[in-house]
Steps between C-alpha positions, in 0.01 A plus 500: 500500500237369741638278774213293584162437331240241595156405384273421791139480633318486165254229561338652808429839349271460206505323167736667260674710755873475578694669784871551470759649734841631417785647689612813322820565704737350248704720253375568161712433198580789278281354210209398718303824427493425126170322545326815633312754296641856470214612714608249776856603476410860534280439794783316674735788425269742677508298832751497771783242453373208717116540399614530131703185537204306653266640226728376222544168660127446558423586136765271361366215727140564393598517139699180518215320685239611241727422209485134598123506526446687176777362281641837425838660564502699828540839316188422295263428789222747448504663849283808547407727785145577604391861593552408861844359436435128505689295242304284267531303183356584162319204366722232348373250251151541647614419856441755775753527786524715803788576714565663833822583699581587845828581687623456867848619492693287259228223489275515200164328490349435137156371433401413141169369394348373175145620432487649864545848651769464767670707773758411752653679804796416717575664827764433764364312792612750769308755727385812330534785741208685341278182500208638691491833305515318180224259596282803608552655151488208273318197673129455536337479845472123467885472395587708806305301731662180374842649523443628861339176600840318447755463779737792519790300377321389193357821398798618287473182280123525496538854376730401218263222403208736459711768335647261232152363429347844451790625286511178295131556409531854421794427265303221327237747421773724346423778745745477782462790737242667272258247665388622837615226731217547752244432223560121515573243773704182511433259780646149565346245291362143585755230579807480703776742441856370500844670511487489124142542374202684622192616291293812528145599438438802308221753579482795244144655477396544137758283362497125414703316757415126422759450235793637718764290653710668759773281658788576727738266320808545734567597854806466712714704736628704198208586279132468418381449138128524392362454149160602364352384181170453313414397137545770238180689437347420842667777696279794420 
């Protein structure tokens, strides 16, 4: 069903946070969708063929992953959708789990967290033709200055680093694009950045920022993945 799945980068993100990646390009067995709810199957039917297949594969992967954490059959994992479309888990045996998913083509990134709010974003690490227009519309002045201070050949990757950090934070809040992106800034955090890890400092006026961990957990020539998380109850 899923040709490759690997657990990675968990220790450097935050306590209790796991980041998983999966390749969704493999074929699905005829019985694989049995673990999905009727609503999930109906949602897949309404999609075009390839997006529908990716949706089914991603939900199966998520349900199988969470079944190991919760000790439940995949079909009984109590996944719900928030009003803004973010999947979350109903409380299980007094434990609170949060989940977040992101796709870049056939690559799925999944972040799961125990007693923490979590968001993840994955983007292809390639030039974005509308980079400057998007930055003008969604980045703060400090983010735009940082982006445009970089050498020209580094700006496309820098753009994706900022973008994934902003989207991961918005998803961890459960708001996604309902949160105005120019209302908060993410700037490089202290300490050296490497090809795999870099941290971000959050500035969001009127909101607590100290509990937040925003970490670019993976960066190579193919993709950029950033995870944002904070203890449950400290994000409002």
